[in-house]
N, C-alpha and C positions, 0 to 999 in steps of 0.2 A: 549166581544168586547171592547178592552182597550181604543179605541178612544172615547167611550161614558162614561168612568169612570171619576169621578172628580179627581182633583189632590190629594185630601186627600185619596181617595180610592186607587189610584195608589201607593201612598206612603205607605199605609198600606200593600199592596201586596209585595212591595219591602222589607219592614221590616220582613214580614213573611218568605219570601224567604231567607233572610239573617239569620234569626233564625234557619232555617232548614239546611242551607249550610255553615254558617259562619265558623264553626270549620274546615271544609275541606279547605276552602279558606286560613284560618290562617295557617293550616298545610302545605299547598302547598307553601305559601310564606316562611315559616320557612325552609322547605326543600331546596327551591331555594337559600335562603340566605346561608345556610350551604354549599351547593354545590359550590357557588361562593367563599365563604371564604376558603373552603378546597382547591380549585384550586389555589387560590392566595397563600396559605401557601405552597402548593407543589411546585409552581413555585419559590417562594423565597428560599425554601429548596434546590431545584435543583441548583439554581444559587450559593448558598453558597457552596455547595459541589464542583461544577465545579471550583469556584474561589480558594477554598482550594487546590484542586488537581493541579491547574495551578501554584500556589505559591510554592508548594512542588516540582514540576517539575523544576521550575526555580532554586530552591536551589540545586537540583541534578546537574544541568548543571554548576552552579557556583562552586560546590565542584570539579567536574571533571576538569573544566578549571583552577582551582587553584592547581591541582595536588593532591588533597586529594581524591584518589580513594576509600579508605575504607569508608570515610564518605558518599561519593556519593552513594555507593552501599547499605549502611545502610539506607539512606534516601529512596532509591528506594524500599527496602523491606517494609519500613513503608508505603510508598505510595500504594504498592500492597495490604497490609493488610487492609488499611483503605478505599481505593477506588479501589477495585478489578476489576470493570468493566470500569474504566476510560481509554480513549485512551492515557492519559499521561503515563500510565504504559507501554504501547507499545513503546511510544516515548523514555521513559527512558531506556528500554531494547535495543532499537536501538542505543542510545547514548553509553550505556555500551559496546555493541558489537564493535562499532567503537574504543572505548578505548582499548579493548583487541586486536583488529587487529593491532593498532598502536604499541602495545607492543609485537606483534608477539605471543600472546597467542590465537592461532587460535581455539583450542578446546573449550576454554571458550567463544569465540565469537560465535562459532557455536551453543552452548547451548542457548545463549541469543536469537539468531535469530530463532532457532527452537521454542522457547517459543512464540514468536510473530506469527510465521506461524501457530502454533496450537491453540493459545488462542485468538488472536485478533478478535474483532467484526467488525473491519474496513477492508473491502476487499482490499482497496488500500494499507494500511499499511502492510497487510499480503503479498501482492504481492511484495512490496519493500523488505520486509524481506526475501522472498523466493529467489529473485534475488541475494541479498547480501550473503545469505547462500550458494548458488551455487558457487559463486566466492570464498568463503572461502573453500568450499569443493575441488575446483580445486587446490587451494594453498596447501591444505593438501595432495594432490596426490590422490584424490578420484573423478576422473572425472565421473565414473559410478554413484556415489551418486549424483553428480551435475545434470546429465541428468535425474535421477529419480526425483529430486527436481523440475525440470522444465519440467515435463512430458507433461503437456498440456499448450501450450502457450496461453495467454489471448488475446482477441481482443483489439483493441484500442491503447492507447498511450504506453502500456508496451510491445506490441508484438515485436517490433524491438529489444529492449534490450534483451528480452527472447531469440530470435533466435541468437543474437550475442554471448550471454554467452553459449548457447548450442554449437555454433561453436567453442568457446574456449575450451570447454570440449572435443569435438571430436578431436580437434587439439592436446590436451594434451594426448589423447589416441593414437595418430599417425594416426588417420583416417582422412586424409586430404581431400578426396573427400567429405565425409560427412560434414566436417567443411566448405568447400567451398559452399555446398548447403545451409547450415544454414546462412552463411554470405550473400549470395545472397537473401535469404528469409528476412533477417534483412533489407537489403537495400530496398527491395520491400515494406516491411511493413512500413518503415520510411516515404515513400511518397516523393513527389517532394521537399517539404520544407527542408528535411534533406538528400536529395540525394547526397549532396556534403560532406558527413561525411568523413573527411580525414582518420581517423583511420580505419574505416570500409573498405573504398576503398583500403587502403594500404594492409589490410589483404587479400582482394580478389585478388589484383594484384600480391601479393607475391605467393599465391597459384596457380594462373594462370601461373606465370612464372615457378614454380616448375613442373607444368604439361606439359610444352613444352618438347617433346622428342628431344634428341640430335641425329645428323646424325650418329655419331660413338660413341658407348658406351664407357664411361670411358675417353673421351677426352673433352677438354674445347673448346667451339666454338670460332672461330677467330673473329676478328672485322669485317671481310668482310662477315660474315654470313648475310643472308637476314633477315630483321626485321620481327617481328611477323605479321601475316596476320591481316588486318584491322578488319576482322570479330571477331577475338579473343579479340581484344582491346575493340570493342564496346560491346561485351558480358560482359566483366568485368565491364563496366561502368553502366550497367543496374541495 
């Protein structure tokens, strides 16, 4: 019963307990210190790696903006070899793809975009690359490839753009009814805040106008023809 022990006796018990368990306490403290030190080292290392990748990416953009494409591409290869998992590699490939599009080297642009689609760890960057790749494929005269690239529209902010690009691919194939369906789906996915998308509404209205049958095949309607029914107009606006 410890409350009846003298202070001296209690202190002797404490010393005996420390002799028996002191080595474990010291070891535990040491392990904890090593863990904290290791975590701090890893954080500092991660920050240095991210900073280095960021600086290299800025050098790539600077080279591209100065018209030194060869140096920019060389720097991009260095970035990829030294920081293979960095999102700056994806950003660099997107920048290179834009450069190739501007110079009408669409095959080269497609290769860069496919790399981001297949290798990026960032789903948003991969989605952006997928949409740009589909547009390049349409420009290359490969609308079926574009539709395959955009086979499964994502939910959320990208859905409207996906549907619109799929509509462009259908239109390139001459499948105007399918294109109209995709444009309407794009407008619906955009929601009220983007419902006044002028380009998208123009595409829909053009296809709606083409779908209007003429009373006499092969003739041009006169100015006295009745205007389109209100129902068709409101349908295009939805």
